[in-house]
C-alpha positions as CSV (number, residue, x, y, z in Angstrom):
1,M,0.0,0.0,0.0
2,N,1.3,3.5,-0.9
3,L,0.5,6.8,0.8
4,K,-2.2,7.7,-1.7
5,T,-4.1,4.5,-1.1
6,L,-3.8,4.9,2.7
7,A,-5.1,8.5,2.5
8,E,-8.1,7.3,0.3
9,N,-9.0,4.6,2.8
10,L,-9.0,7.2,5.6
11,G,-10.8,9.9,3.6
12,L,-7.9,12.3,4.3
13,S,-5.5,14.3,2.1
14,Q,-2.1,12.8,1.5
15,T,-0.5,15.9,3.1
16,T,-2.5,15.3,6.4
17,V,-1.6,11.6,6.4
18,S,2.1,12.4,5.8
19,R,2.2,15.0,8.5
20,A,0.4,12.7,11.0
21,L,3.0,9.9,10.3
22,N,5.9,12.4,10.7
23,G,4.7,13.8,14.0
24,Y,4.0,17.4,12.9
25,P,2.4,19.4,15.8
26,E,-0.4,20.9,13.7
27,V,-2.1,17.5,13.3
28,S,-4.6,16.8,16.1
29,E,-3.8,13.9,18.5
30,A,-7.0,12.1,17.4
31,T,-6.1,12.3,13.7
32,R,-2.5,11.2,14.4
33,Q,-3.7,8.2,16.3
34,R,-6.3,7.3,13.7
35,V,-3.6,7.5,10.9
36,Q,-1.1,5.4,12.9
37,D,-3.6,2.8,13.7
38,A,-4.5,2.5,10.0
39,A,-0.9,2.3,9.0
40,V,-0.4,-0.7,11.3
41,R,-3.7,-2.3,10.2
42,F,-2.8,-2.0,6.5
43,N,0.9,-2.8,7.1
44,Y,1.8,0.6,5.5
45,R,5.6,1.3,5.5
46,P,6.7,4.7,4.2
47,N,9.6,4.8,1.8
48,S,12.4,6.2,4.0
49,R,14.6,7.4,1.1
50,A,11.7,9.3,-0.5
51,K,10.7,10.8,2.8
52,G,14.3,11.9,3.5
53,L,14.5,13.6,0.1
54,A,11.2,15.4,0.7
55,T,11.9,16.5,4.3
56,G,15.7,17.0,4.2
57,R,16.0,14.4,7.0
58,S,18.1,11.3,7.1
59,M,15.2,9.2,8.6
60,V,17.8,7.6,10.9
61,V,18.1,7.6,14.7
62,A,21.4,6.7,16.3
63,Q,22.0,4.7,19.4
64,I,25.7,4.9,20.2
65,V,27.1,2.3,22.6
66,P,30.3,3.2,24.5
67,G,33.0,0.7,24.3
68,S,33.0,0.1,28.1
69,S,29.4,-1.2,27.9
70,E,29.5,-3.1,24.6
71,H,28.6,-6.3,26.4
72,E,25.2,-4.8,27.1
73,M,24.3,-5.4,23.5
74,V,23.9,-9.2,24.2
75,N,21.8,-8.5,27.3
76,P,18.1,-9.4,26.8
77,I,17.1,-6.1,28.4
78,F,18.9,-4.2,25.7
79,G,17.3,-6.5,23.1
80,D,13.8,-5.8,24.4
81,F,14.4,-2.0,24.5
82,V,15.7,-2.0,20.9
83,G,12.8,-4.1,19.8
84,G,10.2,-1.7,21.3
85,A,12.1,1.4,20.0
86,T,12.6,0.1,16.4
87,E,8.9,-1.1,16.1
88,A,7.8,2.4,17.1
89,L,10.3,4.2,14.8
90,A,9.2,2.1,11.8
91,R,5.7,3.5,12.1
92,F,7.2,6.9,11.3
93,G,9.5,5.6,8.6
94,Y,12.6,5.7,10.7
95,D,15.5,3.3,11.0
96,M,17.8,2.9,14.0
97,M,21.6,2.8,13.6
98,I,23.5,1.1,16.5
99,T,27.2,1.7,16.6
100,R,30.0,1.2,19.1
101,V,32.5,3.9,19.9
102,L,35.5,4.3,22.3
103,E,34.8,6.5,25.3
104,D,37.4,9.1,24.1
105,D,35.8,9.3,20.6
106,Q,32.2,10.2,21.7
107,D,32.6,14.0,21.4
108,K,34.0,13.7,17.9
109,I,31.4,11.1,16.8
110,Y,28.4,13.1,18.0
111,R,29.7,16.3,16.4
112,E,30.4,14.5,13.1
113,L,27.0,12.9,12.9
114,H,25.3,16.2,13.4
115,A,27.6,18.1,11.0
116,R,27.0,15.5,8.2
117,G,23.3,15.2,8.9
118,A,23.8,11.5,9.1
119,V,21.1,11.1,11.8
120,D,18.1,13.1,12.9
121,G,18.3,12.3,16.6
122,V,20.1,10.3,19.3
123,I,19.0,7.8,22.0
124,L,21.3,7.8,25.1
125,Q,21.3,4.5,26.9
126,G,22.6,3.7,30.4
127,P,23.3,7.2,31.8
128,S,25.7,7.6,34.6
129,V,25.2,9.7,37.7
130,E,27.3,12.4,36.1
131,D,26.8,11.9,32.3
132,A,29.0,14.1,30.1
133,R,27.0,13.2,27.0
134,I,24.0,15.3,28.1
135,P,25.8,18.7,28.2
136,L,27.6,17.7,25.0
137,L,24.4,17.1,23.1
138,N,22.8,20.3,24.6
139,D,25.8,22.2,23.2
140,I,25.6,20.5,19.8
141,G,21.8,21.1,19.5
142,M,20.9,17.7,18.1
143,P,17.6,16.2,19.2
144,Y,18.1,13.5,21.8
145,I,16.4,11.6,24.6
146,V,17.8,9.6,27.5
147,H,16.6,6.2,28.6
148,G,17.0,6.9,32.3
149,R,18.1,10.0,34.2
150,S,21.4,11.5,35.4
151,T,21.2,12.7,39.0
152,G,24.1,15.2,38.7
153,M,22.6,17.0,35.6
154,T,20.9,20.3,36.4
155,A,20.4,21.4,32.8
156,P,17.0,20.4,31.3
157,Y,16.9,17.4,29.0
158,S,14.4,14.8,27.7
159,W,14.1,11.4,29.3
160,V,12.0,8.3,29.8
161,D,12.7,6.4,33.0
162,V,11.2,3.9,35.5
163,N,11.0,5.1,39.1
164,N,13.9,3.0,40.4
165,R,14.1,4.6,43.8
166,R,10.4,4.0,44.6
167,S,10.6,0.5,43.1
168,F,13.4,-0.6,45.4
169,R,11.9,1.2,48.4
170,R,8.7,-0.6,47.9
171,A,10.4,-4.0,47.4
172,T,12.5,-3.6,50.5
173,Q,9.4,-2.5,52.5
174,F,7.6,-5.6,51.3
175,L,10.4,-7.7,52.8
176,T,10.5,-5.7,56.1
177,D,6.8,-6.1,56.4
178,L,7.4,-9.9,56.2
179,G,9.8,-9.5,59.2
180,H,13.1,-9.5,57.3
181,R,15.9,-7.4,58.6
182,R,19.0,-9.0,57.1
183,I,18.4,-8.0,53.4
184,G,21.1,-8.3,50.8
185,L,21.3,-6.0,47.7
186,I,22.9,-7.5,44.6
187,N,23.0,-4.2,42.6
188,G,24.2,-3.0,39.2
189,L,27.3,-0.8,38.8
190,E,26.5,2.1,41.1
191,Y,28.1,4.8,39.0
192,M,25.1,4.1,36.7
193,D,22.2,6.2,37.7
194,F,19.6,3.5,37.8
195,A,21.7,1.5,40.3
196,H,22.4,4.6,42.4
197,R,18.7,5.3,42.7
198,R,17.9,1.7,43.5
199,R,20.3,1.7,46.4
200,Q,18.8,4.9,47.7
201,G,15.3,3.3,47.8
202,Y,16.7,0.2,49.5
203,C,18.5,2.3,52.2
204,E,15.4,4.5,52.8
205,A,13.2,1.5,53.5
206,L,15.8,0.0,55.9
207,E,16.1,3.3,57.7
208,A,12.3,3.5,58.1
209,V,12.5,0.3,60.3
210,G,15.6,1.3,62.1
211,V,18.0,-1.0,60.3
212,A,21.5,0.3,59.4
213,E,23.2,-0.7,56.1
214,D,25.6,-3.6,56.4
215,P,28.4,-3.3,53.9
216,A,28.7,-7.2,53.9
217,L,25.2,-7.3,52.4
218,L,25.9,-4.8,49.6
219,C,27.6,-5.4,46.2
220,S,27.8,-3.6,42.9
221,A,28.9,-5.1,39.6
222,D,27.8,-6.1,36.1
223,M,24.5,-7.9,36.4
224,T,25.3,-11.4,35.2
225,E,24.1,-14.8,36.4
226,G,27.6,-15.6,37.7
227,Y,27.8,-12.4,39.7
228,G,24.4,-13.2,41.4
229,Y,25.6,-16.7,42.1
230,R,29.0,-15.7,43.6
231,E,27.7,-12.9,45.8
232,T,24.9,-15.0,47.1
233,R,27.3,-17.8,48.1
234,R,29.5,-15.2,49.8
235,M,26.6,-13.7,51.7
236,L,25.2,-17.1,52.8
237,A,28.6,-18.0,54.2
238,L,28.5,-15.1,56.6
239,D,28.1,-15.7,60.4
240,N,24.9,-13.7,60.1
241,P,23.6,-14.4,56.6
242,P,20.7,-12.6,54.9
243,T,17.2,-13.9,55.1
244,A,16.3,-12.0,51.9
245,I,18.1,-10.7,48.8
246,L,17.1,-7.9,46.3
247,S,18.4,-8.4,42.8
248,A,18.7,-5.6,40.2
249,S,18.3,-8.0,37.3
250,M,16.6,-11.2,36.2
251,L,20.0,-12.5,35.1
252,S,21.5,-12.0,38.6
253,A,18.3,-13.4,40.2
254,I,18.8,-16.7,38.3
255,G,22.3,-16.9,39.8
256,I,20.9,-16.1,43.2
257,R,18.4,-19.0,42.9
258,R,21.1,-21.4,41.9
259,A,23.3,-20.5,44.8
260,I,20.4,-20.9,47.3
261,Q,19.7,-24.4,45.9
262,D,23.4,-25.3,46.0
263,C,23.5,-24.4,49.7
264,G,20.7,-26.8,50.4
265,L,18.2,-24.1,51.1
266,V,14.8,-23.4,49.6
267,M,14.0,-20.0,48.0
268,G,11.0,-18.4,49.5
269,R,11.3,-20.4,52.7
270,D,14.9,-20.0,53.9
271,V,15.8,-17.1,51.7
272,S,13.4,-14.7,50.0
273,V,14.3,-13.0,46.7
274,I,12.9,-10.1,44.8
275,T,14.1,-9.1,41.4
276,H,13.6,-6.2,38.9
277,D,13.0,-6.1,35.2
278,D,11.2,-9.5,34.9
279,D,9.0,-8.6,32.0
280,L,11.3,-9.8,29.2
281,S,10.3,-11.4,25.9
282,Y,12.8,-14.2,26.0
283,L,13.4,-14.6,29.7
284,R,10.0,-15.1,31.2
285,N,9.4,-15.1,35.0
286,G,7.3,-18.3,35.0
287,E,3.9,-18.6,33.3
288,D,0.7,-18.3,35.4
289,I,2.5,-18.1,38.7
290,P,5.7,-15.9,38.8
291,I,8.8,-17.7,39.9
292,F,10.1,-14.5,41.5
293,T,8.4,-11.7,43.3
294,A,9.4,-8.8,41.1
295,T,9.1,-5.1,40.5
296,R,7.8,-5.5,37.0
297,S,8.7,-3.0,34.3
298,S,8.4,-3.5,30.6
299,V,11.6,-2.2,29.0
300,R,10.1,-3.0,25.6
301,A,7.2,-0.6,26.3
302,A,9.7,2.0,27.5
303,G,11.6,1.7,24.2
304,A,8.4,2.4,22.3
305,I,7.5,5.4,24.4
306,L,11.0,6.8,24.2
307,A,11.1,6.5,20.4
308,E,7.7,8.2,20.0
309,Q,8.9,11.1,22.2
310,L,12.1,11.4,20.2
311,I,10.1,11.7,16.9
312,S,8.2,14.6,18.5
313,L,11.4,16.3,19.4
314,I,12.7,15.9,15.8
315,A,9.5,17.2,14.3
316,E,9.5,20.2,16.6
317,P,13.1,21.2,17.5
318,D,11.9,24.0,19.9
319,H,9.8,21.5,21.8
320,A,10.3,21.8,25.6
321,P,12.1,18.8,27.2
322,I,9.9,15.7,27.4
323,Q,10.1,13.8,30.7
324,H,8.1,10.6,31.2
325,M,8.2,8.6,34.4
326,L,7.1,5.0,34.5
327,E,6.1,3.1,37.7
328,A,7.0,-0.5,38.3
329,E,4.3,-2.9,39.5
330,L,5.1,-5.2,42.5
331,V,4.2,-8.7,41.4
332,V,4.2,-11.4,44.2
333,G,5.6,-14.8,43.2
334,A,6.8,-17.9,44.9
335,S,10.2,-16.5,45.9
336,T,9.2,-14.6,49.0
337,G,7.8,-15.5,52.4
338,P,8.1,-14.6,56.1
339,A,11.5,-14.2,57.6
340,P,12.6,-17.6,59.0
341,R,13.1,-18.0,62.8
342,R,16.7,-18.6,63.7
343,T,17.8,-20.3,66.9
């Protein structure tokens, strides 16, 4: 189906349909949604090259992965995010370019992409607490949006994020309500903003019940299955081991579960576990009954929302920064129970 046929089916002009698909602000939200729904229903895909020639745009959005985090590209969380983002971008005729750069080359790469008009916008993934890419892109003036936030940044910028602090405060509170006081945190790298906020939420919930942080129950590293396993074995070997563990990732949670079993313990009875990011396409948290109690957040949905917001910023360069907060849902599974009595 071409643009003319789609417009005839909708009873609209080709100009209106084109503007609706490209996110122009003068098109009403009701018309935009109607056109987008029809494009999906009729499997309409605009010709990116033709659109680029007509609009002077590249019809490409870049996601640039720093060399230090290139391993994240094989993470199922990254895959789900890209899946949601590319699906949304395709509705507007956009492609995504994913490229890896060395940390020291980022300034040059962003400036070259903007100068050459190679991309119309940029997605920033995995912001740190003090992320230098944000002031850089503000200076360049290229449309961009951040998946996450950067605590140290005071300048306005666009972002889509899940409320990590509230999620982990709620998860920790759920455990303290069950009587747990020895709660381990197997976190991500804490120079990353999401992990920094998750630790804040965890500490706030402990403080609310008069429990001080115990450094022996805290760890921060890349969120792998092996990391979850090793740190759980270490914690369970302490003289005063945890009765519950919070995991920042489903991958780490799988390692936590393996370690609990290898120690001859039962997850949910001897050691309770709560994980985050369990809503993954290829790493499901059980079927009808969740294996893990989890703070559930769909990273695929976040990718779609972020892509749609970036299209709005590209279509309207003077648009005010867009900030979209998502809340995680606490889903109770088989991995949590009352704190065990110890003699």
